[in-house]
C-alpha positions as CSV (number, residue, x, y, z in Angstrom):
1,M,-37.5,14.5,6.6
2,E,-36.5,16.0,9.7
3,G,-32.6,15.6,10.6
4,V,-29.9,16.0,8.1
5,D,-27.3,14.0,10.3
6,H,-26.0,10.9,8.5
7,I,-26.4,7.8,9.8
8,I,-24.1,5.1,8.9
9,I,-25.2,1.4,9.7
10,A,-23.4,-1.5,8.7
11,I,-25.0,-4.6,7.8
12,G,-23.5,-8.1,7.5
13,G,-23.8,-12.0,8.7
14,N,-21.9,-15.4,8.5
15,L,-24.5,-18.0,9.6
16,E,-27.6,-18.6,6.7
17,Y,-31.2,-17.9,8.3
18,N,-33.7,-20.1,7.4
19,K,-31.5,-22.2,4.7
20,E,-31.3,-18.9,2.8
21,R,-28.1,-17.2,1.8
22,K,-26.4,-14.7,4.2
23,S,-26.6,-12.2,1.4
24,V,-30.4,-12.7,1.4
25,T,-30.5,-11.8,4.7
26,C,-28.8,-8.8,4.6
27,L,-31.0,-7.6,1.8
28,K,-34.0,-8.3,3.9
29,A,-32.7,-6.4,6.7
30,V,-32.3,-3.0,4.4
31,S,-36.3,-4.1,2.9
32,V,-37.0,-3.8,6.9
33,L,-35.1,-0.6,7.4
34,R,-36.5,1.1,4.1
35,A,-40.2,0.5,5.3
36,T,-39.6,1.4,8.4
37,H,-41.6,4.6,9.7
38,G,-38.9,7.6,10.3
39,I,-35.8,6.0,8.3
40,R,-35.1,6.5,5.1
41,V,-32.3,5.0,3.4
42,L,-30.3,6.8,1.0
43,T,-28.0,4.5,-0.5
44,V,-26.6,0.7,0.0
45,S,-23.3,-0.3,-0.6
46,H,-22.2,-3.0,-2.8
47,L,-22.0,-6.4,-0.5
48,Y,-18.5,-7.8,0.2
49,E,-17.4,-11.0,1.5
50,S,-14.6,-11.2,4.6
51,A,-12.6,-12.8,6.8
52,P,-13.6,-13.0,10.5
53,I,-11.7,-10.9,12.9
54,P,-10.6,-11.6,14.6
55,S,-9.4,-14.8,12.7
56,S,-11.2,-18.2,13.7
57,E,-12.5,-21.1,11.9
58,Q,-15.8,-19.1,11.4
59,P,-17.3,-18.9,8.0
60,C,-16.9,-16.0,5.7
61,Y,-19.1,-12.9,6.4
62,V,-21.1,-10.5,4.0
63,N,-21.0,-7.3,4.8
64,G,-22.2,-4.0,3.4
65,V,-23.2,-0.3,4.9
66,L,-26.1,1.9,4.3
67,L,-26.4,5.6,4.5
68,C,-29.4,6.9,5.6
69,V,-31.5,10.1,8.1
70,V,-34.0,9.4,10.8
71,K,-36.5,11.7,12.6
72,H,-34.5,12.5,16.0
73,D,-38.4,12.9,17.6
74,L,-38.3,8.6,16.4
75,F,-35.1,7.6,16.7
76,T,-32.2,8.8,19.1
77,P,-29.3,6.8,18.9
78,F,-30.5,4.7,21.3
79,T,-33.7,3.7,20.4
80,L,-32.4,3.3,16.8
81,L,-29.9,1.0,18.5
82,D,-32.8,-0.6,20.1
83,F,-35.1,-1.2,17.2
84,L,-31.5,-2.7,15.0
85,H,-31.4,-5.1,18.0
86,R,-35.1,-6.0,17.1
87,V,-34.0,-6.5,13.6
88,E,-31.2,-8.8,14.3
89,K,-33.4,-11.0,16.9
90,N,-36.2,-11.3,13.8
91,Y,-33.3,-12.7,11.7
92,G,-32.4,-15.2,14.0
93,R,-29.6,-13.6,16.1
94,V,-28.8,-15.0,19.3
95,R,-26.0,-12.9,21.4
96,S,-24.0,-15.3,23.3
97,V,-20.3,-14.6,23.3
98,P,-18.5,-11.7,22.1
99,N,-17.3,-12.4,18.0
100,A,-19.5,-15.2,18.0
101,P,-21.1,-16.4,14.7
102,R,-24.3,-14.7,13.5
103,T,-27.2,-14.6,10.9
104,L,-27.6,-10.9,10.8
105,D,-25.2,-8.1,12.9
106,L,-26.6,-4.3,12.1
107,D,-24.0,-2.0,13.9
108,L,-24.5,1.6,14.5
109,I,-21.3,3.1,12.9
110,S,-22.2,7.0,13.4
111,Y,-25.1,9.2,14.3
112,G,-24.1,12.6,12.7
113,N,-21.1,13.8,14.1
114,L,-22.0,12.7,17.7
115,C,-19.1,11.3,19.8
116,F,-20.1,9.8,23.2
117,E,-19.4,6.5,24.9
118,T,-21.9,4.9,27.4
119,Q,-21.6,1.1,28.4
120,R,-24.5,0.4,25.8
121,L,-23.4,2.6,22.7
122,V,-19.8,4.0,21.8
123,L,-20.3,7.0,19.0
124,P,-18.4,6.7,16.4
125,H,-18.3,2.9,16.7
126,P,-15.2,2.1,18.2
127,R,-13.4,0.2,15.8
128,V,-14.5,1.2,12.4
129,H,-11.7,3.2,11.6
130,K,-9.9,-0.5,12.0
131,R,-12.2,-2.3,10.1
132,A,-11.9,-3.0,6.1
133,F,-15.3,-4.7,6.0
134,V,-17.2,-1.4,6.9
135,L,-14.6,1.0,5.4
136,L,-14.4,-0.5,2.1
137,P,-17.8,-0.4,1.7
138,L,-18.4,2.9,3.4
139,S,-16.5,4.6,0.4
140,D,-18.5,3.2,-2.2
141,I,-21.7,5.4,-0.6
142,Y,-19.7,8.3,1.3
143,P,-16.2,8.8,0.5
144,D,-15.9,12.0,1.8
145,W,-16.7,11.1,5.5
146,V,-14.8,12.1,7.7
147,H,-14.5,10.3,11.3
148,P,-15.7,12.6,13.6
149,K,-13.9,11.8,17.0
150,F,-10.3,11.5,14.9
151,G,-10.7,13.6,12.0
152,Y,-9.4,11.1,9.7
153,N,-10.7,11.2,6.3
154,M,-11.4,8.2,4.2
155,L,-8.2,7.7,2.3
156,Q,-6.2,7.6,5.7
157,M,-8.5,5.1,7.4
158,L,-8.3,2.6,4.1
159,E,-4.8,3.0,4.2
160,T,-4.3,1.7,7.3
161,V,-6.7,-1.6,6.5
162,Q,-5.1,-2.8,3.4
163,G,-3.9,-5.8,4.5
164,Q,-7.3,-7.3,5.5
165,K,-8.6,-10.0,3.3
166,I,-11.9,-8.5,1.6
167,R,-13.4,-8.8,-2.0
168,R,-16.7,-7.5,-3.5
169,F,-19.4,-10.5,-3.1
170,E,-21.2,-11.7,-6.4
171,T,-24.4,-12.8,-6.0
């Protein structure tokens, strides 16, 4: 497959979709990505359960991370973001207010070493280094990842999120 840049996508949700468990929705979304021409999923992390950030009365989230490569002529960062939003919508995601509960959340965390900021997209994701629910699953599958903007390695980033409540999800 063209392109050797690793693409990191976080996956999660804290609401059931179609009376299915949150973990089932996440795994079905991974299956959609695996079946998409131009995307090759290399590996998927374990799923984790975490409290909402910022703290709220919402249900807990189920989160994971996947590592993939894409055909750059088919998926630029912006077309990949649009595709991820369509998958979310197909699984009942409604975008109302920031941090609202959701059936599915697919975040483009990084696209190789690209660093840029637009109104639509910031790469790498602006809060990746502050979120245990992304870093812990990411450390499962890509422990050598270095934040392309700040140069932080995985151990440095994990140290800063030690107080966040997260546990491996048992199906």
